[in-house]
Legacy VTK file of the C-alpha trace (Angstrom):
# vtk DataFile Version 3.0
C-alpha trace
ASCII
DATASET POLYDATA
POINTS 442 float
-134.964 -56.800 41.723
-137.926 -56.721 43.294
-137.080 -54.078 45.930
-135.364 -51.803 42.732
-138.928 -52.251 41.113
-140.230 -51.242 43.730
-138.348 -48.315 44.645
-138.809 -46.715 40.835
-142.578 -47.411 41.541
-142.433 -45.525 44.637
-140.471 -42.534 42.644
-143.435 -42.664 40.415
-145.896 -42.281 42.864
-143.877 -39.516 44.308
-144.318 -37.627 40.446
-147.921 -37.780 41.072
-147.642 -36.186 44.013
-145.273 -33.568 42.787
-147.605 -32.954 39.687
-150.456 -33.084 41.861
-153.510 -35.584 41.838
-156.244 -33.638 40.528
-153.468 -32.229 37.950
-151.953 -35.858 36.780
-155.448 -36.938 36.693
-156.321 -34.553 34.203
-153.290 -35.277 32.137
-154.128 -38.899 32.162
-157.555 -37.651 30.096
-155.194 -35.872 27.366
-154.358 -37.374 24.078
-151.339 -39.319 24.061
-149.895 -37.011 21.560
-149.980 -34.391 24.588
-148.791 -36.888 27.170
-145.697 -37.524 24.693
-144.934 -33.830 24.187
-145.375 -33.003 28.284
-142.781 -36.312 28.787
-140.497 -34.578 26.770
-140.498 -31.379 27.639
-137.977 -31.870 30.301
-139.773 -32.127 33.548
-137.898 -33.425 36.857
-137.225 -36.902 37.196
-140.388 -37.794 39.585
-142.549 -36.237 37.325
-140.880 -37.185 34.350
-141.578 -41.002 35.322
-144.924 -40.771 36.750
-145.497 -39.602 32.749
-143.535 -42.001 31.191
-146.155 -44.742 33.244
-149.008 -42.935 32.224
-148.084 -43.177 28.435
-147.269 -46.458 28.615
-150.721 -47.782 30.614
-152.894 -45.837 28.113
-150.888 -47.345 24.734
-151.306 -50.922 26.544
-155.287 -50.001 26.733
-154.925 -49.172 22.821
-156.864 -51.636 20.521
-154.675 -52.533 17.281
-156.849 -49.556 15.209
-155.314 -47.284 18.235
-152.053 -49.103 18.198
-151.267 -48.657 14.106
-152.316 -44.549 15.342
-149.388 -44.797 17.806
-146.866 -45.808 15.604
-147.726 -43.282 12.569
-147.596 -40.135 15.265
-144.388 -41.509 16.532
-142.926 -41.229 12.658
-144.911 -38.505 11.509
-144.378 -35.837 14.582
-141.321 -37.596 16.562
-138.815 -37.710 13.725
-135.460 -35.097 13.937
-136.484 -31.620 14.748
-136.361 -29.864 11.630
-135.447 -26.462 12.589
-133.006 -27.517 14.758
-131.652 -29.826 12.179
-131.454 -26.646 10.170
-129.578 -24.710 12.259
-127.289 -27.279 13.056
-126.125 -27.636 9.519
-125.857 -24.162 8.776
-123.931 -23.695 11.759
-121.424 -26.814 10.942
-120.817 -25.947 7.592
-119.654 -22.120 8.875
-117.781 -23.541 11.298
-117.085 -27.835 11.049
-115.230 -28.238 14.625
-116.108 -30.765 16.985
-118.528 -28.864 18.436
-120.565 -28.674 15.438
-119.997 -32.009 14.305
-121.876 -32.944 18.456
-124.501 -30.867 18.108
-125.572 -32.071 14.035
-125.472 -35.391 15.989
-127.599 -34.419 18.886
-129.762 -32.732 16.202
-129.893 -35.293 13.439
-131.293 -37.922 15.791
-135.524 -38.301 16.141
-136.786 -36.889 18.715
-138.772 -40.797 19.553
-135.443 -42.034 20.271
-135.182 -39.136 23.355
-138.811 -40.553 23.873
-137.836 -44.115 24.261
-135.248 -43.286 26.761
-137.598 -41.565 28.828
-140.165 -44.317 28.742
-138.040 -46.554 29.436
-137.588 -45.158 33.311
-140.541 -45.900 33.994
-141.437 -49.045 36.173
-141.665 -51.866 33.532
-141.049 -49.499 31.104
-138.115 -52.037 28.990
-140.364 -54.649 29.228
-143.577 -52.517 28.012
-141.051 -51.212 24.874
-140.420 -54.890 23.476
-144.490 -55.277 23.824
-144.328 -52.116 21.966
-142.153 -53.287 19.025
-144.053 -56.556 18.985
-147.244 -54.317 17.621
-144.759 -52.498 15.155
-144.153 -55.620 13.665
-148.017 -56.143 13.159
-148.478 -52.712 11.818
-145.464 -52.758 9.326
-147.127 -55.674 7.122
-150.021 -52.632 6.566
-147.681 -49.804 6.556
-143.827 -50.600 5.730
-142.466 -47.154 5.828
-142.779 -47.811 9.746
-139.901 -49.160 9.481
-137.922 -45.700 10.627
-139.767 -46.171 13.696
-138.585 -50.099 14.007
-135.149 -48.720 13.100
-135.323 -46.392 16.447
-136.539 -49.280 18.355
-133.755 -51.441 16.961
-131.079 -48.580 17.535
-131.787 -48.432 21.612
-132.484 -52.039 21.840
-128.970 -52.999 20.478
-127.043 -50.635 23.419
-129.947 -51.264 26.216
-129.524 -55.245 25.529
-125.220 -56.025 24.746
-123.656 -58.379 25.870
-122.294 -56.573 29.604
-125.933 -56.125 31.030
-126.866 -59.853 30.182
-126.624 -62.520 32.718
-126.218 -66.335 31.850
-128.043 -68.448 34.281
-128.226 -72.389 34.619
-132.129 -73.227 34.000
-132.411 -76.678 35.861
-135.619 -78.788 37.706
-134.959 -76.130 40.804
-135.679 -73.367 38.459
-138.976 -71.399 39.670
-141.879 -72.800 38.269
-142.545 -69.521 36.179
-139.565 -69.593 34.233
-140.021 -73.274 33.638
-143.335 -72.800 32.469
-141.387 -70.224 29.729
-139.197 -72.593 29.012
-142.156 -75.396 27.441
-143.896 -72.078 26.028
-140.904 -70.400 24.285
-139.028 -73.811 22.986
-139.282 -72.745 19.064
-136.798 -75.905 17.365
-138.361 -79.084 19.139
-141.714 -78.570 21.010
-141.661 -79.981 24.998
-144.577 -81.652 24.707
-145.101 -81.592 28.593
-143.694 -81.223 32.024
-142.209 -84.822 32.233
-141.116 -83.991 29.339
-139.075 -80.619 30.441
-137.963 -82.938 33.109
-135.913 -85.185 31.019
-134.401 -82.308 29.465
-133.113 -80.477 32.140
-132.710 -83.399 35.514
-130.235 -86.144 34.110
-126.438 -85.402 34.484
-125.896 -84.884 30.978
-128.309 -82.346 29.795
-128.006 -79.114 30.284
-129.926 -75.399 29.360
-128.523 -71.893 29.686
-130.437 -68.912 29.311
-129.480 -65.293 28.602
-131.710 -62.593 31.239
-131.750 -59.314 31.436
-131.993 -57.272 34.375
-134.902 -55.080 33.837
-137.360 -58.177 32.282
-137.532 -60.078 35.469
-137.492 -64.121 35.049
-138.073 -63.044 31.616
-135.402 -65.631 29.594
-134.132 -63.783 26.360
-132.487 -67.008 24.544
-132.007 -70.216 25.863
-130.075 -72.950 24.461
-130.099 -76.827 25.797
-127.139 -79.448 25.494
-126.838 -83.342 25.554
-123.392 -84.227 26.956
-122.955 -87.326 25.058
-119.730 -89.466 23.612
-120.377 -89.013 20.089
-121.887 -86.394 17.607
-125.357 -87.443 17.212
-127.108 -87.976 13.433
-130.591 -88.143 14.763
-132.777 -86.195 17.051
-134.551 -89.094 18.203
-131.486 -90.383 19.819
-131.073 -86.968 21.646
-134.552 -87.056 22.942
-135.687 -90.515 23.680
-137.170 -91.340 26.806
-135.254 -94.929 26.599
-131.962 -93.661 26.057
-128.946 -94.693 28.227
-127.925 -91.487 31.144
-124.561 -90.589 30.706
-122.004 -89.366 34.019
-121.214 -85.663 32.812
-117.615 -86.681 33.252
-118.034 -89.342 31.168
-119.189 -87.233 28.249
-116.116 -85.744 25.620
-118.955 -84.224 23.045
-121.332 -80.829 24.130
-124.509 -81.455 21.430
-126.148 -77.858 20.750
-129.112 -79.613 19.365
-131.984 -76.099 20.314
-131.985 -72.810 20.560
-134.737 -70.542 20.928
-135.198 -66.551 20.572
-137.552 -66.171 23.359
-138.769 -62.157 23.178
-140.022 -61.657 19.521
-139.373 -57.846 20.154
-136.177 -58.067 20.172
-135.670 -59.447 16.705
-132.919 -58.767 14.861
-130.486 -58.571 17.885
-128.210 -60.963 18.333
-127.636 -63.101 21.671
-126.515 -66.435 19.972
-123.351 -65.549 19.041
-122.709 -64.577 22.522
-124.582 -67.375 24.361
-123.312 -69.938 22.372
-118.912 -69.148 22.981
-119.902 -68.356 27.229
-122.123 -71.772 27.297
-119.093 -73.524 25.695
-116.479 -71.839 28.120
-118.743 -72.872 31.316
-119.197 -76.233 30.142
-114.883 -76.608 29.573
-114.391 -75.308 32.711
-116.596 -77.360 34.343
-115.845 -80.684 32.519
-112.447 -80.201 30.858
-112.735 -83.869 29.533
-115.275 -81.901 26.918
-113.431 -81.480 23.486
-116.232 -81.565 21.192
-119.148 -78.676 20.640
-121.180 -79.245 17.737
-124.806 -78.799 16.850
-127.276 -81.256 15.374
-129.626 -78.149 13.548
-132.560 -78.212 11.463
-132.073 -76.891 8.278
-135.766 -74.634 7.943
-135.135 -73.353 4.456
-134.207 -76.738 2.222
-137.521 -77.794 1.565
-138.612 -74.216 -0.374
-135.568 -74.296 -1.803
-135.445 -77.529 -3.452
-139.447 -77.504 -4.773
-138.597 -75.297 -6.992
-134.935 -76.085 -7.900
-136.654 -79.468 -9.030
-138.019 -78.182 -12.166
-134.714 -77.211 -13.677
-133.258 -80.700 -12.605
-130.191 -80.424 -15.331
-129.030 -77.160 -13.270
-128.151 -78.981 -10.382
-126.751 -82.137 -12.106
-129.968 -84.317 -11.835
-132.077 -86.396 -14.259
-135.664 -85.988 -14.934
-136.079 -89.614 -12.716
-134.179 -88.335 -10.177
-135.799 -84.724 -9.102
-138.993 -86.763 -9.522
-138.028 -89.659 -7.271
-136.934 -86.791 -4.418
-140.272 -84.904 -5.283
-142.243 -88.008 -3.967
-144.559 -87.941 -1.116
-143.951 -89.457 2.379
-146.434 -92.154 1.951
-144.787 -92.900 -1.287
-141.561 -92.902 -0.553
-142.309 -95.568 2.724
-143.885 -98.032 0.173
-140.486 -97.989 -2.342
-138.140 -100.718 -1.600
-134.960 -100.169 0.321
-132.315 -99.788 -2.239
-134.993 -96.778 -3.742
-134.722 -95.298 -0.115
-131.194 -95.860 -0.102
-131.034 -94.091 -3.555
-132.991 -91.119 -2.387
-131.597 -90.756 0.912
-128.096 -90.152 -1.234
-129.665 -87.639 -3.567
-131.266 -85.623 -0.356
-127.555 -85.489 0.639
-125.833 -84.401 -2.298
-129.094 -81.642 -2.697
-128.592 -80.743 0.507
-124.682 -80.079 0.031
-125.826 -78.461 -3.280
-128.001 -75.942 -1.251
-125.267 -75.340 1.467
-122.088 -74.381 -0.312
-123.275 -73.144 -3.621
-127.156 -71.822 -3.727
-127.742 -68.282 -2.777
-129.883 -65.435 -2.838
-130.629 -62.994 -5.011
-127.897 -60.608 -2.950
-125.845 -63.204 -2.809
-126.432 -64.725 0.591
-126.771 -68.308 1.677
-130.426 -69.052 1.894
-130.802 -70.705 5.163
-131.167 -68.551 8.532
-130.001 -71.375 10.624
-126.859 -71.826 8.498
-126.281 -67.749 8.410
-126.546 -68.000 11.756
-123.851 -71.009 12.876
-121.308 -70.281 10.081
-121.540 -66.589 10.994
-120.205 -67.096 14.272
-117.225 -69.216 13.114
-118.676 -72.637 13.003
-117.768 -75.226 10.551
-120.683 -77.254 8.688
-119.634 -80.627 9.829
-121.718 -83.023 8.750
-125.386 -84.552 6.618
-127.772 -86.391 8.255
-129.966 -87.488 6.022
-133.365 -88.952 8.045
-132.363 -86.536 11.259
-135.639 -85.034 12.275
-138.267 -87.951 10.827
-140.797 -85.691 12.471
-143.969 -84.003 10.391
-142.087 -80.174 11.089
-138.722 -81.797 9.852
-140.035 -83.894 7.214
-142.238 -80.376 5.779
-138.958 -78.320 6.290
-135.736 -80.080 4.995
-137.427 -83.606 4.193
-136.101 -85.163 7.391
-132.365 -83.872 6.930
-130.180 -82.203 9.744
-127.006 -81.023 9.473
-123.496 -81.346 12.843
-121.923 -77.700 12.810
-118.609 -77.782 14.793
-117.450 -75.502 16.723
-113.343 -75.793 17.125
-112.295 -73.150 19.594
-108.978 -72.181 18.082
-110.630 -71.250 13.815
-113.969 -69.865 14.951
-112.551 -66.385 14.368
-110.940 -67.500 10.896
-114.569 -69.394 9.863
-116.157 -66.200 10.692
-114.151 -63.804 9.111
-114.074 -66.127 6.034
-117.647 -66.525 5.812
-118.208 -62.099 7.035
-115.896 -60.844 4.244
-115.771 -63.582 1.115
-119.145 -65.759 1.762
-117.089 -68.830 2.340
-118.864 -71.631 3.923
-116.239 -73.442 5.659
-117.359 -77.065 5.621
-115.216 -80.510 6.173
-114.193 -82.947 3.433
-117.284 -85.033 3.861
-119.548 -82.743 2.992
-117.536 -81.194 0.325
-117.364 -85.054 -1.213
-121.143 -85.395 -1.740
-121.338 -82.464 -4.231
-122.115 -83.131 -7.383
-119.591 -81.688 -10.095
-120.860 -77.721 -10.826
-123.640 -77.779 -13.556
-123.073 -74.749 -16.267
LINES 1 443
442 0 1 2 3 4 5 6 7 8 9 10 11 12 13 14 15 16 17 18 19 20 21 22 23 24 25 26 27 28 29 30 31 32 33 34 35 36 37 38 39 40 41 42 43 44 45 46 47 48 49 50 51 52 53 54 55 56 57 58 59 60 61 62 63 64 65 66 67 68 69 70 71 72 73 74 75 76 77 78 79 80 81 82 83 84 85 86 87 88 89 90 91 92 93 94 95 96 97 98 99 100 101 102 103 104 105 106 107 108 109 110 111 112 113 114 115 116 117 118 119 120 121 122 123 124 125 126 127 128 129 130 131 132 133 134 135 136 137 138 139 140 141 142 143 144 145 146 147 148 149 150 151 152 153 154 155 156 157 158 159 160 161 162 163 164 165 166 167 168 169 170 171 172 173 174 175 176 177 178 179 180 181 182 183 184 185 186 187 188 189 190 191 192 193 194 195 196 197 198 199 200 201 202 203 204 205 206 207 208 209 210 211 212 213 214 215 216 217 218 219 220 221 222 223 224 225 226 227 228 229 230 231 232 233 234 235 236 237 238 239 240 241 242 243 244 245 246 247 248 249 250 251 252 253 254 255 256 257 258 259 260 261 262 263 264 265 266 267 268 269 270 271 272 273 274 275 276 277 278 279 280 281 282 283 284 285 286 287 288 289 290 291 292 293 294 295 296 297 298 299 300 301 302 303 304 305 306 307 308 309 310 311 312 313 314 315 316 317 318 319 320 321 322 323 324 325 326 327 328 329 330 331 332 333 334 335 336 337 338 339 340 341 342 343 344 345 346 347 348 349 350 351 352 353 354 355 356 357 358 359 360 361 362 363 364 365 366 367 368 369 370 371 372 373 374 375 376 377 378 379 380 381 382 383 384 385 386 387 388 389 390 391 392 393 394 395 396 397 398 399 400 401 402 403 404 405 406 407 408 409 410 411 412 413 414 415 416 417 418 419 420 421 422 423 424 425 426 427 428 429 430 431 432 433 434 435 436 437 438 439 440 441
């Protein structure tokens, strides 16, 4: 990859020479919109690569206001060529054959898509474009109409980062330090405290970590998953991450637990890798360790507390009494002061409300509310078990009142489960989860 990067840089340098250094330096003083127009003018490959590098370097020097102005420029001046589109439409009306359809398709494409393609040819271009989309997300908070520009990014990234281009690599204690440092930084579910904590997650025989990489983002993981090899499905994250746990030999494990999945590149938000990652890792682990026959997650439920709080304002609609609702609304300090019987009663209520949240609660558009649930259910998993007290960290209590869940991936049932969820919005769940539902209210 270093050789390829050097080769691309040398081509860009040759482009500068072909342009003529003085004229290139003059071009660099031109506004970004002029440089972008020059890049789209159809120059030779080396010249185009040099111009692309100039555009990207100038863009990286812009402040927040300058980047917002650049995105406005992309939206307003680099959309479809109106004259070309009108001509293509007229040609299609006159003669709606395959050639006319092809011309119409090309004419309707925003010019910024071709601009992004040409920028992507510059050395490091893919990396800068991913960062550019990160900045676009911030700009869209001020000007939501920039979503048209984001739609073009997402369209192109969906092709550039499809599964065929991704490389699965195992991350272990021998992985280069610059990659390990990013694993620490990007961990989004259970924070890695320090290098010793990372070592406990990578080095033991019963631990695995895998990441997807892209050839154009050298040493930058796109997404990674941490796996614990166990003899049973865990119900508490502390048992997985404990410093004092018993280390198993990999060959004695029967269960692979996906306990953390972290997306690493904000600029690739909405580009799905996780479904490929889980299936690929499950297949690789099964080949390495034929004794594995259970594949489950130990997952957070980040939307539960946000849903439950407002829902408790109308306890009867959840089948709860006012006294039960008050018990569920107690703060952690109040709960700790309660007797064991009261705490057990509250735990039971939490399990029932989690079943309600997962199986019955929906957004205004009819979707399952929880984003992690949508991910795993959409990938064909089954909601296997509700674990009250699964994560008693500050974050776990804040987001889900400490509740976690297991999703189970039965390799023979994945397609049927996915179809049920995708076509009918059906949450496939175990009988133990369904039994925790309270009778439906009117």
